[in-house]
N, C-alpha and C positions, 0 to 999 in steps of 0.2 A: 624264861629270864635272859638267856644268851641271844634269843631272837630279838627281844625288845630292845636290849643293848645294842645290837647290830643295827636295828632300824634307826634308832637314837643316833648312832655315830654317823650312819649315811646321811640322814637328815642335816645333822650337823655339817658334815662335809660339804653338801649341796649348798647349804645356807653360807657357809664360810666362802665357798668359791664364789658364789653370787655377790658377796660382799666385796671380796677382793677384786673381782672383775668390775664391779661398778666402781670402786675405788680407783682402780687403774684407768678407766676411761675418763672418770672426772678429773683425776690428776692431769692426763693427758691433754683434756679439753681446756682446763685451767691454765697448763703451761703454755699452750698455743695461743690462747687468749692474750696471755701476758706478753709473749712474744710479737703477738700481731698488734698489740697497743703501741709498740715501738715503731710501727710504721707510720708513714707520714700523717699527721693529724687532719690535714686539710687537703680538700679537693678545690682547685680554683677553675671556675667556668668564666669564660669571656664573652659577654654578648656586645655586639657592634652594631651600630645604628643602620647598617646596610653591608652589602658584600662587595661592592665595586666603588672604588672612590677615584675621583680626578684630581691631579695636581693641583695644589693650591687650596684644598679643601681641608677642614678638620675632621678627623676620624674620632667620632664618639663612641666611648665603650663603658660598659658597666662590668666589674668584677664581682662575681658571687663567690665568697669563701666558706665553703660548707664542710661541715664535720664529716670527716672520711668515713665514717662507720653509719650514721643516722642521717646524714644530708640535710639537717637544719643548718640555718647561718651560725658560723663560728665566730667566737671573739677572741680566739687564740692570738692571732696577729694583729698588728696595727699599722704595718706599713707594707705598701705594694710595690714591688719593682717590676717596672713595665720597660721592656725593649722591643724595637721592631728591626728585623733583619730580612735580607734578601734571601728568598729562597735559591736563588742561582748561586750566588757568590758568597752567601753567608755574612755580607758586609752590614754592620750596624747602622742604622740611620736615626735611631731614636733611642734615648735612655733618660728616663724620670722615675721619679718616686711619688707616690700618692698616699694620701692618709685614708686609712680604713675605718670605717664607723659601724658599728654593729654588723660586722660580716659583709659590709657593702662598700666598693670603692668605685667612684664614677670619675671620669676625666676626658680628656681629648688629646689626640695626638696631631700636630700639624703636619701636613704633606707639602714638601716643599715643591715649587714649581720645576725645579731642574731634577727632581727624583726620576730615576729611569723606570720605564713601565715594566712591569711584572708581578709576579706573586710575591707577596712579603708576609712573613710570620710575625704576629703580635705574641710575644711570650711574658708570661707572668710568674713571679717568684715571691714567696713569703718565707718567714722563719719556720713555719711548720708545714711547709709543702715540698721543700726542695732540700735535700741533704747530700753531703759530700759523695756518698755511695748510692744515690738514686740511679735505678736502673735506667730510666729514661726520663723524658719530659713529656708531659702531657697537657700542661696549662697552656695551650697554644690556640691561636686562631688565626686562619688563614684569609688574607684579603687580597683583592686584586687592584693594582694601581694602574691607571690609564691616563693619558694626556687628555683624551677627549672620549667621552661615551660614544660618539658618532664613529670612531674608528673601529668599532666592533669589538666583539668579545674574544676571549682567549680562544685560540685555535686548538682543535684536539691534536694530541700527540700523533707521530706517524705511527703506521701499523706495525705489529711486532708478531711474527709468526712462530717465535720461540714458544716453549711448552714446558711448563714446570707442574709435575704431578706429585702430590704428596698425600700419604695414606695415613689415617688416623684410627687406630683401633678402638672401639668402645672400651673405656674402662682401663685403657693403658697398653694392653698387650692381646695378641692372638694366642690362643692355647689350642694345640692339637687335640683333637677330639671334642671340641666343644663349640657349638653354633655360636658366631659372635657376627657383630655388625662391624664392617670396616667403612668408615667414612673417608671422603676423598674430597680434595680441593684442586683445581687445575687453574693456573694464571700464566700471563705470558710474561714478557720481559719488562714491561712496565708495572706489573703487579696488578693488571685488570684481570678480572674473571675471564675464563674461556668455556663455553659450553661444549661438552664432548659427547660422545656415543664410543662405547666400546664393548669388549668381552672379557671376562675373567677366565683365564686358562688355568687347567691343573694338569701340569706337565704340559704336553702339547694337545690336550683335549679342551674343546671350548665347555666352560662349565655353566655360565649364565651371562646373558646380557644385561648391560646397565646404560644409563645416561644421567647427567647431571640434571638437578632438579632446579637450583637456583644458585646465580652468580658462581657458576663453576663447581658448585659443590653437590653431592650427592651420597648415597651408600649402598653398601652391598653386604647382604647376609648369606653367610656360608660356613661350613664346617672343615676347616683345614685338617687334613689327615696325615698320619705319620708317614714318611717316606715320599711324601710328594712335595712338589714346589708349585708356587702361583706367580702368575704375572698378569698384568693388566695390558691388553692390546688395544689400542684407539683405531677408530675406523681410519685413520690417514696412516696407519701402518706403525706408528711409533708404539714402543712397549716400555712399560716400568714393572721392576720385580716388586713383589709384596715380601718383605722380609720380616724380620722380628717376631717369629712365630715360636713360641715357647714349647718345650716338649711336655711340660707339666706346669700347672699354676692355677690361678684364681681369676675369673673374670667377674664383671659386674654390669649388669644392663638395666637401664630404664625401661620397664616392659608395659607401664601405664601412668598416664598423667591426667588427671581430671581437675575440677575445680576444689576437690575436697582432699586428695592425698596424692602422694607418689608411690609407685611400686617398684622396688629394684628386685631383680633376681641375681642372686649370686652363686656361682658354679665354680666348681673345682674338679680337677682330674681324679679319674676313679682310684688310682693308686696312691693317693694322699689320705693321710689319717685324719680322723675327726678332729676339728679344732674349733676353739671359740673365735668369733671374728666380732670387731666392734666398728660401728659405723658413726662417724661424726659430721653433721652438716654445720656449715657456717655460711654467713653472708657478711661480706666485707669486713672480715676479721672477728665477728661475734659469733660465739658458738651457740646454735639455735636448738639443736637436737643431738640426742645420741642414742643409739641403739646396740644391743648385744644379741648374740644368738649362737647356736651350736651349727656348725657346718660340717655335713657329712658328704654329701654330693651336690644338693642344690637347697637353696634357703630363700624364701620371700621375705622382703622387710617391707612394710608400709609405713611411710612418713606422713602424719598430717599436716596439710599446708598451714594450718592454723599455728604452728610452730614458728612460722616465719612472718613477721609483721609488716613487711615492707616489700616494695617491687624491687627486683634485681636477681643477681646471679648467685644462686644457691650452688655451693661447692660441697661435694659429699665425698669423703676420703674413708676407704675401707682398710682396717689394720687388722693385723693378724694377732695371734695370742700374745706375741711380744711387743705389741704396739708398733710393729714396723708397716709403712702404708704399701698395699699391694694392689690397689685399684681406686680409681677415681671417676668421678663424673660431674659436668657442671650441668645445672638444670636453670632455665630461666622461669621464675615464679611470679605470680601476683602481678600480671600485666595491667590489671584494672586498677591497682593501687596508685592513684596519681590524682592531679588536679584536673578537673573538668571546667575548662574556661570557654566562655563564650563572648563573642564580641559582635555587636549588632550597630552599625552605622545608621543614623535616622534616616538615610537617603541611600539608594543604589547609584544614583548619577548626582552630579553636581556641576553647576556652572563655576567658570574660573571665579576664584576669589570669594567663593560662597563659604559659609561658616559650617563645619562638620561636628557633630556629637556623636560618640561613639559609646553605649551603655555596656558595661563589661560585669559579668557573672562569673563566679567561682566557687564551685562545690566540690565536694569528695565523691567516691564511688557509690556512696549511699544517698547522694543528693543533698547532704548538709552543707550550708554555707561555711566557707573557710577564709579566714584572714590571711590575706596573702601579700607579699612583697613581689611587685610586678614591674618588669622593664618593657616599654612600649616604643615601637619606632614605626613610622609611616613614611614610605619614600615610593619614589618613582620605580615601577617594576622592572624598569631596563636596568637598573642597579643591582638586581638580585645575582649572586654568583652561583651558577649550577655546579660549578667544581668545589664547592664547600657544602656538603650534605650533613651539616652540623648543627645540633640545637642542645638544649640543657639536658634533654633527656638522652640523647645519643652520647653525650660526654660522661655525664655521671653514672649512667648504667651500663654502658659498654666500654667506650674507648678508655676511659681511667681505669677500668677493671681487667682488661684483656691485654695481652702482648701482641705487637704488630699492627699494621694498619688495618682497618676494617673497611670493606668495600661498601660505599652507600649506606650508612648505618641508619639514616632516616626512613628507609624503605621498613625496618621493622616496627617502627612506632606510627605508621600511617595506616589507620584503620580501614582504609579503602582497599588495602591489599588483603584479600581473603585467606591467603596461605602464610601469612607473615610470620605466624607463630610456629609452624611447622619448619618453616625455612629459619627461624631464630634457633631452633633446637640444632639444626644443621652448623649453624654458627658455633653453637656450644660445642659441638663434636669436634671441629676442626679449628677455629680460632682460639677456643678455650682449652685446647689440649696441651697439657704442661707436664704430665708425670710427676705428680707428687711435689709440687713445689711449696705446698702448705706444710711445712714441717719445720721443726725447730732450725735446722741448719740455714733455712731461707728466711727465717721471721726473726733472726738476731737483731739487736739494735742497731739502728742506722748510724752512719758516720756522723761527724760533727756538723753544727750548723754553718750554714754557708752565708747566710744573710743575718742581720740583726735588726729589729725595729728602731733602734734608737740610733744616733751618730757617735762613734767612738774615736778618740783621738788621743794624741799624746804631745805635750809640750816640753820641748828640750831647750837646755840653756847653756850657751857655750861657755860663759863665765863660770867655771868650777867651783868658785868661791860662793857662788849663790845657789840656793836650793828652791825647789818648786814649793816648799811648804808654806801654806797659807796664801797661796798667789791666785790671782782671779783673772779670768778672760772675760772681755765683753763680747756678747754674742749679739749679732745685728741680723735683721731681716733685710729683704731687698727694699722695703719701703722706709728703712732707717730706724724701725722700733728695735729696742734692745733691751737685753737682760744680761746679768752678770752670772758667771759660772765659776764654781770652785774647782781648782786643780788639786789632785791629791799629792801625796809625798813622792810618788814616783813620776809625776808628771801626766798621769792619765785622767781624762775627763769624758763625760758623757752627757749628749743632749737627749733628753727623753722625750717621748712622742708629744707630750703635752706642749713643751716649749716649741718643737718643731711645728706643731699645728699653729701656735701663737705668731710665729715666724714664716708661716707658710706664704709662698708665692715665687719661689725660685732659689736663688743661692742664698746659703747662710754664712755670714761673715765673722771672723774670729779675730779680735785684736788683742794680744798680751797686754796686761796692764803693768808693763816693765819698761823702761827707758830703752832705746834701741841698743845703747852699748852693752847691754846684758847678753844681747845676741840670743833672743828667744826665738825658736821657730816651732811651727806645728804642723804635725802629719797627721792625717786621717785614714781609717780603715777604708778600702774601697770595695764595697760588696758587689758592684758590677765585675770589677776584675776578677774576684773569686767565682761569680757566677759564670764567667766565659772560660776561666781557666778549667772548669768542670764540664761546662756545657759542649764544648767542642769534643768531648770524648762520649757523649751520651748519643743515643739513637733517638730520632724524631720519629714517632709512628703517628702519622695524621691520616685520618679517613680520606679515601680516594673515590674518584668517580670518572668514568669514561665519558668525555664529552661527545664522543662520536655517536652515543646512543640517543642523543638529544636532537629531534627534529623541530626546528624553529623558523618561523618565516621571518626573514631579515626585512625590516621595514625601514624607509628612510625617514628620519627624524628630521622634519622640516623645521625652519626658524620658528620660534615661538613668536605670537603677536600679542601684544598688550592691549588693554582696555581701549587705549586711544589709537589703536592700529600702527603702533611702532613696531618695528621689527626688533627683537631682542637677540643681541649678539650673545653667543654662548661664553665667549672669552674675550676680555679686554686686558691687554697688557700696557701699563703706563710705565716708561722707563725715564728715570731722571738722569740729570749731567752727573751728579755725585751721589754715591750711597753712603750713608753715615751706620757705623755699626749700632746695632741695638743694645741698649744697656738699661738694667733696671734703674730704679730711682736713686738707689745709693750710689751705684757706680757713676751715673750721670751728675750726682752732685761732686763726687771725687774729682771727676773730669774737669768739671768747672771750677773747682778750687785750683787744681793742678795748672789749669791756663791762666787764672788770675795771680795765684802766688809764685809758682815756680816755672811758668811757661815763658815764652819769648815777650820782651818788652822793647819799648822804643824810647830812645833818651831825646833831650830837646836841645842837643849841641848845635844843630843846624837845621833850623826849621824848613829851609828850602830843600835840604836833603836829609831827611830824617833817617836815622841809623836805626837798623833792627838788630838787636842782641840775643844771642842764645837760641836762634832758631834752627840753624844748622851748626852741628858740632864744630867747635874750633873758631866759628866766626863770631866776633863780639867786638864792638867798638871800645869797650872797656875790660880789657882782660884782668882777671883777678891776680895773675902772677905779678903784675906791676902795679904796685900800691900808689904810684903817683899818678896813674891814669883811672883809679877806682872813682866810679860815678856816685855823687851824693846828691843829685838833683830828683826830680820827680819822675818815676817810671810810668810811661803811657801804655795803655794796652793797644796792641796793633789791632788794624782794621782788616779784615777779610777782603781780598780783591785789590788792596791798595800796594803800590809799587815802594820798596824801600831799598836802601842802601845797605849792604851788609860788608864787613870788612874782617880780614884775618891777620892776626899778629902771631909771632912764634918768639918764644923765650922770656925770661924776665926783663929784658932790654926791650921788649916788645918791637921786633923787627917786622916791617910791613912785608906782608906775602901776597895778598890779592884782595881785590876791591871789585864790587860788581853789584847790580840791580837785579832784584827778584821781585816776584809777586806774592804775597802772603796769604797762603791758602789755609791758615789756621794748623794749630798743633794736633798730632794724631798720637795718642798713647793707648798702647795695648792694654787689656784688661790686667795683665801680668805687671807691666810697668806701675800702673795706677795701684795695684796692690802692694807691690814693694816699697813704693813711695810712702806708702801710709801704714805700713807695718801691719798689713792684713794679710789673711789667709781666707780661703773660702772652700765650701763643698756644697753639693747640692742638697737642698731641703726638699720638702713637699712642693711638687709643681703647683702652680696657680690655679684657681678655680675660675670657671667661666660659666655663664647660663647659656643654654642653647636659645638662639633667637627665636621668638614667636611673635609674628606681628599682631597688634591689636586692631579693633574696629576701624580707628582713626587712619592707621597704617594703610589699610585696605582701601581707603577713600583717595589715596594719593595716586598721581599718575606715574609714579616712578615704576618702571618695569620690575615684576617679581618672578624670579626664575628659580626659586628654591625647588631643589628636587627632593629634599626632605623636610617633609611638613611637619612632623612631630619627633621629638626625642624626650621622652618622659622616663627615666631610668628609675625613679623611686615613687611609683604608684602604689598605695596600699588600700587595699578594700575593706570595706567597713565590717560591721558585725553581721551584716547580712550577705557577706562576700561580694558586695558590689562596689563599683566605682564608675565614674564618668570622665572622659576627657573630650576636650574640644579643641579645635584647631581651625585655621584657615587655610583653603586651597591657595595655589599660587596662578600664576598665568599659563603654566604648563598643562596643555589638554593631553592627558593619557591615562592610563591605568595606574593607580596607585595601590600599594601592598602594605598592609598592617601586619607587624609581627609583634606577638606577645609571648613573654617567657617568664616564670615566676616559681617561688618556692614558699612553702608555708613554714610556720614554726615548728610544724611537726614532721617536716622533712619531706613532704609531699612536693613533687615537681609537675610542671605542666606548661603546655605550650598552645598557642592558638594563632591563627590567621585569618584576616578578612581583606577584602578587596571592594574597591569603588572606582568609579569611572568620573573623570573630570572633563567637562565638555566645552568647548569655545563658543560663544555665540555667533549666530549667523549674522553675516554682514551683507545687507541689501544695498546695491548701487543703483 
């Protein structure tokens, strides 16, 4: 009886322990998921029409707003903030807002003729992708600006002989007496990888030789012993110590990875007691699996890959009995889960101005058709930027997930590289090494929002006897269309995205519906100011590539010749005598009204010597101070280019001071003057939309030279139920190789890329 009772109590204890352990793990996983849910909800990826632009061109872009966890198109944010700044001096050269529809924003950035050559960052921000305490900025795309493509590509940086070697123990730490893998990464002063060979020394005795395998990365497997010191000596004589070796502890190693499962081996020091350990695996903040076990000296844990539904970095954190993290490992899983995109032009070679038809097919890893949102560009291959090894796969799967700049991330997604998956695991060991960042302290809720989707402002009234209650503001778009907006009792108001879309096209104008004597003034929140106050303190980690590794034949780009044998100039600059400031329709109307009603005027006092009034401050034939000289006749509009007499009087008695003749060149009012004259305020709304120019068949029959270097920019191509789409376009007069670039995302969150090339040939001319 006592024996049965003892067995029952033992079983009850075991069951209770298992339940408590399971509850502990589940509770920790739930807690971590909750904190991870407070991370940025969106990842922004920017696709551009090409990599190099010439001044005077439009830079066309497409922004994908993806759910940060599942990577399908997100509808969280409706306003995209875009700015372009110089990599060299951080100067901002473009700032605009764009409307987001169903997770996609498209638009263009004009590149001025006088913009200095160099590298520029196109940066994107939304309400749910950038917070006040964001660690860094990842929604970035680098572009190269040149005056002319003939001038050549960006030069490689100067050689740098400095060396930085950093070691990364697998799992987090080396432990004495336990065989472990020590990964290393070697870079120069520019951050570019350096391939090395060397020897690991135990005290002063050579222990084993090693060399880097890929991009300056490699690994060494050895057992650190008690009382021994270790250092790495490179063949050039430089040495680096191996530190952070624990006297006792726990290690975790990935010992096998295949298409079905991952196997981890957990080891601990001999003198540590038996303990329960818990392994939690997550991907982009979603807990995918948990495992528990008893660790005496060693323990093997198998994780089925079926637990992870998508491609990406799986993070495994090992916890001790008290749910404290003791080891971690990043593993890249399911590289096959992606969009498989094929694009086939109907020919390999085309004559200039020929029509091109490209058939596109998209399937998943099982060959099933996928409905996909695609962005497609076709451009002269000379405008490829080799210093920008970025695509939607590298950005979403690597750059946005890892800290620091990744060297040539496109390498890991090119299936022509046979060792890419082995090298990718080295990247996980080095670039992904973080020592338990995925815990509660690092997943606390982010700071306040930096930007808003809507426009927020406040109306203040200087006349204290009047309040904002029930007041209205007239809101107008750049084309003159307007709506009324209610101001609350504190003077606050907001323009939602629906109204912003209606008023799209540039600035939005605000006019208080109060007489001027009430002294109403309007102020707006400036999200760009908030962005840049935070941005200046953030680290920009952008992928790098060493251009000195590229061997490219420099070809002379001869002038292009059109169908009628005309030589096509690459650049024509037409300079006028005067330059009028650009104004949208509304500001143009205000300027015309100002010139008509409030501007200079001509009196008819002396037809032979007409007097021009109020053109230059203080000069008027009929000063207001003297009521006896007040003009009551017809006011004529001055004529630009005509000579008029101007006269200046001083004082109420109108004492003559000066008289001379001038040529009238028209009034010039600044935008600020026009706004104050009309009791208006303005702030930026959504930037205007434009369509990418594509000639039709009739255009191709014209003799006008066609020097388009970008033949197609189709940012929103959607495949049908069969996963198919077709695009057509015409070649220009440029005879060269053109490159097609396709990137896309499915509603399930699958990502994919594809490229294609074709040649455009100029017809032979017989004399």
